[in-house]
Structure formats: C-alpha cells, structure tokens
C-alpha positions in Angstrom: 0.0 0.0 0.0 1.3 3.4 -0.9 2.3 5.8 1.9 -0.4 8.3 0.9 -3.1 5.7 0.9 -2.0 4.5 4.3 -1.9 8.1 5.6 -5.4 8.7 4.2 -6.8 5.6 6.0 -5.2 6.5 9.2 -6.5 10.1 9.0 -10.0 8.7 8.4 -9.7 6.3 11.3 -8.6 9.0 13.7 -11.3 11.4 12.6 -14.1 8.8 12.6 -13.0 7.4 16.0 -13.1 10.9 17.5 -16.6 11.6 16.1 -17.8 8.2 17.4 -16.4 8.9 20.8 -17.8 12.4 21.0 -21.2 11.3 19.7 -21.2 8.4 22.1 -20.6 10.7 25.1 -23.4 13.0 23.8 -25.8 10.1 23.4 -25.1 8.8 26.9 -25.3 12.2 28.6 -28.1 13.9 26.6 -30.1 11.4 24.6 -30.3 8.2 26.8 -31.7 10.1 29.8 -34.8 10.9 27.7 -35.3 7.2 27.0 -34.7 6.0 30.6 -36.5 8.4 32.9 -37.4 8.5 36.6 -40.1 10.1 38.6 -41.8 9.5 42.0 -43.2 6.1 40.8 -39.8 4.8 39.7 -37.7 4.4 36.6 -39.4 4.1 33.2 -38.4 3.0 29.7 -39.6 5.4 27.1 -39.6 3.3 23.9 -41.8 5.8 22.2 -39.0 8.4 22.5 -36.3 6.0 21.5 -38.3 5.1 18.4 -38.9 8.8 17.6 -35.2 9.6 18.0 -34.2 6.4 16.1 -30.5 7.4 16.4 -29.4 4.1 14.9 -30.8 4.8 11.5 -30.7 8.6 11.7 -27.1 9.0 12.8 -25.1 5.9 13.8 -25.6 4.0 10.6 -24.0 6.9 8.6 -21.1 7.4 11.1 -20.1 4.1 12.5 -22.2 1.1 11.5 -21.0 1.2 7.9 -18.2 3.7 7.6 -16.3 3.0 10.8 -16.6 -0.8 10.3 -15.1 -0.5 6.7 -12.4 2.0 7.9 -11.5 -0.4 10.7 -11.0 -3.3 8.3 -9.0 -1.2 5.9 -6.8 0.1 8.7 -6.2 -3.4 10.0 -5.1 -4.4 6.5 -2.8 -1.3 6.2 -1.4 -1.8 9.8 -0.8 -5.5 9.2 1.5 -4.7 6.3 3.1 -1.6 7.9 6.6 -1.7 9.4 8.4 0.1 12.1 7.2 1.6 15.3 3.8 2.6 13.8 2.7 -1.1 13.4 2.1 -1.9 17.1 -0.2 1.0 18.0 -1.9 0.9 14.6 -2.7 -2.8 15.0 -3.8 -2.2 18.6 -6.2 0.6 17.4 -7.6 -1.7 14.7 -8.1 -4.7 16.9 -9.6 -2.7 19.8 -12.1 -1.1 17.4 -12.8 -4.5 15.8 -13.8 -5.7 19.3 -16.0 -2.6 19.6 -17.6 -3.2 16.2 -18.3 -6.9 17.2 -19.7 -5.8 20.5 -21.9 -3.4 18.6 -23.2 -5.9 16.1 -23.6 -8.8 18.5 -25.1 -6.9 21.5 -25.9 -3.2 21.1 -27.8 -3.1 17.8 -30.0 -6.2 18.5 -30.7 -5.0 22.1 -31.8 -1.6 21.0 -34.0 -3.0 18.3 -35.7 -5.1 20.9 -35.9 -2.2 23.3 -37.4 0.2 20.8 -40.3 -2.3 20.4 -40.8 -2.9 24.1 -43.3 -1.2 26.4 -42.3 0.2 29.8 -41.9 -2.6 32.3 -39.4 -3.7 35.0 -37.8 -6.0 32.4 -37.5 -3.2 29.9 -36.0 -0.9 32.5 -33.4 -3.5 33.5 -32.5 -4.2 29.8 -32.2 -0.5 29.1 -30.1 0.0 32.2 -27.8 -2.8 31.2 -27.5 -1.3 27.7 -26.6 2.1 29.2 -24.0 0.6 31.6 -22.4 -1.5 28.8 -22.3 1.6 26.6 -19.7 3.0 29.0 -17.5 0.0 28.3 -18.1 0.4 24.5 -17.0 4.1 24.9 -13.9 3.0 26.8 -13.0 0.7 23.9 -13.5 3.5 21.3 -11.4 5.9 23.5 -8.6 3.3 23.8 -8.7 2.7 20.1 -8.7 6.4 19.4 -5.7 7.0 21.6 -3.8 4.1 20.0 -4.7 5.5 16.5 -3.5 9.0 17.5 -0.2 7.4 18.7 0.1 5.5 15.4 -0.7 8.7 13.5 2.1 10.6 15.3 4.6 7.7 14.7 3.5 7.5 11.1 4.5 11.1 10.5 7.6 10.8 12.6 8.7 7.8 10.7 8.1 9.5 7.3 10.2 12.5 8.1 
C-alpha cells in the first residue's frame, strides 16, 4: 500500500473514532436520559421516545455502523503490512475497534432494536439499564482505540520525516 493511501486511511480512522467517541458521550449524557426516565413512581423505559429519535438509523448508521466498520478493516489491513514503530499501536487501534464493532453488532444493535419495540416494564428498564451501563464499556473501547490510533498517527508522520 502506498504511503499516501495508508496516511489517508489513518486520517479517516482517527477522525471517525473521534466523532464516534464524542457522539457516544453526547448520546449517553443527553439522549439516553430521555429514554430512561425516573419520577416518583420509579424508573421508566420510554420506547416511544427511542423510536422517535431512532438514532441508529438517523445517525449511527451513517457514522459508525457502515463507515467505521469499513475503515476499521481497511486500517487493520494497512497496519498489518506496515513496518516500524507505527505497526504496534496501529494494530492495537484496529483490533480494539474491531472488538468494539463486534460488541456493537452482537449486542448493542439487537438489544436496542428489541428495546425500541418494548413497552415500559421492569424487564425493559433492566434491559435499558444494562444497555446504558455497557455503553460506557463500549465508549472506553472507542477511546482506547482512538488514543492508539493517534499514537500510530504521530509515529507514522515521525517515521516518514
């Protein structure tokens, strides 16, 4: 792979991971509290609001589901064939995000699809709470991948000068 193609892939990876991390923090701090609410009678799952927001199809599908997944695979390929100090952090970033992508496709997407079609109940509240709690783990994976990708980015340019 040419140096400019590898650089472009790494640029895209760093930018997309940053957007995914920032949007994930926003979702957890601003959007999820409108889905999982509490009042004097307890905690409630608001599937109607989650369906109205439909962030999976309105936002995540365009930012991470397709694009970040493809960029992750392309970066794993480029990192695998890279040499020097950049290889380790680049592979780490790729494999961390691959784990995040798998976590998303195996758990997060199916769980949210089920939740969006579930009425308020103790079981729905528990499932939504678990989804929210595990979202912090997913954010930690994205952050670790982003930090490793930034390190690889710095080493890539240090190596090429």
